[in-house]
Each structure stands twice: as structure tokens, then as C-alpha cells.
C-alpha positions, 0 to 999 in steps of 0.5 A: 635146683633149690627144690631138689636140695630141699628134698634132701634136707630131712635126710641130712638132718637124720644123718646128723642126729645119728653121727653127732653122738658118735663124733662126740664119743670119738672126741672124748675117747681121743681126749682121754687118750691124750691125757693118759699118754701125757701122764705116762710120759710124765711118769716115765720122765720122773726119776724115782730114787730110793736111798738107804734109810737112816740108821736111827731116828736121831741120825741126821747125817742124811739131811745135807746129802739129800738136800744136795741131791735134790739141788742137783736134780733140780739143776739138771731139770729133772722131775724126781721122787726121793724115798728111803728104803724100807730096811735099815742097812749098814755100809756093807749091805748098802753096797750089796743092795746097790750092786744088785739094783733091787731095793736102792739106786743111789747112796752117798759114801766115802770112796775107796778103790773097792767101791769104785770097782763095784759101783759107779761114782760121781766124782764130786765130793759132796762134803768138799773133802771135810770127811778127811778132817776129823775131830773127836768125841771123848769123855769129859774126864779124859780131856786133859790126857789129850792136851799133850798130843802133838804128833802121830806117836802121841796119838798112837797111845790112845784107842780109837773107835769106828764102825767095822766097815767104815773106810776110816778104820783101815786108814787109821790102822794103816798109820798104826793107830789102835781101833776098836770096832763094832757093827753098828753106829749107835753102839759106838757111843755106848762103847765110848761111854763105857771106856771101851775106847778113848776117842771117836773120830767124827766128821766136823759137820756131824759131831756137834749134834752127836755131842748134844745127844750124848752130853748127859752121858759126859760125852764132849768134843775134844778141843786139842787136835785134828786128824786130817787125810785126803778123802772123798765122799761121793754119790754112787749108783749102780754101774749100769745106771749111767744115765742117772750118774750123768744127770746127778753129775750135770746138776752138781756141775751146774750148782758148782758153777752158779755158786748154789753148791757152795751156798748150800754147803756153807748153809749147813756147815759154815757155823760148825766149821767156825766152831771147830776152831781149826786154826788153834788145833794141833793138826796130825796129817795121815796118808790115805793109801786107799784113795782111788787114783782117779780122785780129782785132788787138783780141782780146787773148786771141789775142796773146802778152803778156809777162805770160804768162811767169812 
């Protein structure tokens, strides 16, 4: 029996020599396929988000929304890539581009009835309602004239400046306030400097950096009054992109629950809110007839409360 087995040994050896390279090659092919497959899965699971490019090198308004969006995606457990669009866009073009779904797939804007009809909102205000708390830029030599502003009738004596496609323009005009408009953000500062209007209502988080940029032109923060109206600033996506909307909403809700949303909010805005000196300003309340009916005004955790400040 043993001699018969030994007679086959040379044959077995030759077979092994022939098959071994082929088996090794097969193993390598299978390993390569596994690697490529895992890379494909990773790539398909990575969210690629394109947002509107800031309108100028000095425009820092995107910094906080981007940090909050990153926080939401992290809380939702998603791998992501965030990149600006190639072109700079005004708000009107931003809406059209998002509706088409070609160049951008996420934006952050003040909500309106029309925008919620055309786009899909994530109804968690990223600025916790501060978009409706407005203090103003003005020329230094005009500050004394604002000291007597006590009510809406007083404010109507002055001309405001706004970008033509900002929802705030319609809100101010609905209350009988005269508003001078232009198509671009940067030109508003030049119009203010040249006395084309008297006051430039701005978000509290934005105004201090803007005042610093134009301080040498005599632009300052007006210290006497504050205009307040209900407003919400949302992330928006294309109406068909329900999955992305759900991911962002899931992440924001988790960040609200664990406190990281408010922590980031105060990290960016705590100092400027204290600097705004809200308690010592005359507050002029305005209605917002353009606020969508589904705005969750009754959810207290979504809105800024001065008790958040230390």
C-alpha cells in the first residue's frame, strides 16, 4: 500500500507546482475585490454637501452655520464632505440652484412661506430666533438723531437699507418703514457711507465684525434701539432630498438634547449678545406677516432666552 502511494508522489508534487501560482493569484484578486468593494461602500456612504460660496473674502456669515452643520452630521453618525460652490450667488439664485439640484444641495436662509413651498426646510432655527433681533449700523455723526427713537412712528422717519431679495425687506416695509435696496451685500455698506439711507438693520451675531471692517469709514453700531420680530433661520435642501433632511434634523435634535447645540451657539454668540446690551435698549416690536404657519414657536428649546447668558 505504501509503495503504491509513493508512486503517485511525483505527480502530486507537479500538480502543486502548477496550482500554487493560480491559487495565489486568485487570492490576490479576491483581496483586491474586497478592498475596492469596501472603498465603494465607504464612498457611497459619504455625504457630499455643496453650499453657496460666501459673497466676499470678508464675509464671515457662513462660519457658524457650517460648524453647526458639521456638528449635526457628526451627531447623526455620517461621514461627510463639505465644499463651497464654484460661483457666488445671491439669495434669489441660491433658491433656484437648490430647486434645480445641480450645483448646491444645502443652504441656510431666513424662512418664508414661498421658500417653504419650493424647498424642504429643517424647522430648527440655527440662530435660535436671533435673526429677528435687529440692531443697526449707522454713521457716527447721525447717532444723536436716533437717541429719540421710542416707537415705530419715530423709526418711520428714517430710511433703512437692505438687500432687495432679503425677507427682512418685506417685513420692514409691511410696518411702513422706508427701505432703500440694492442687489448685493457689499454695496449696502457703500450706500450707508454715502448717506443713501440712515440705518442698516443687522443680526446681532454679524454686526460687530462688519462694524470693525468699516470703522475707518465712520460706521458704528447704533446703541439706542432694537427692532424685534419673529423669524426663523433654517437649513434647506431640495424637496426630493428627504434623506439628507432627515439626517440633518436627526443630528440637530441630538445636539439639542445633549447640550452641544447651545454650547456651540454660545461659543460663537455669547460675547456679542452680552455686548449688544439688550436690556438697556428701546425694543420696537414688529409683526412678521410672512412667517410660515408651521414655524414651531411654542418649542421653547429652539429659541434664544436671555437666561442662557451667564
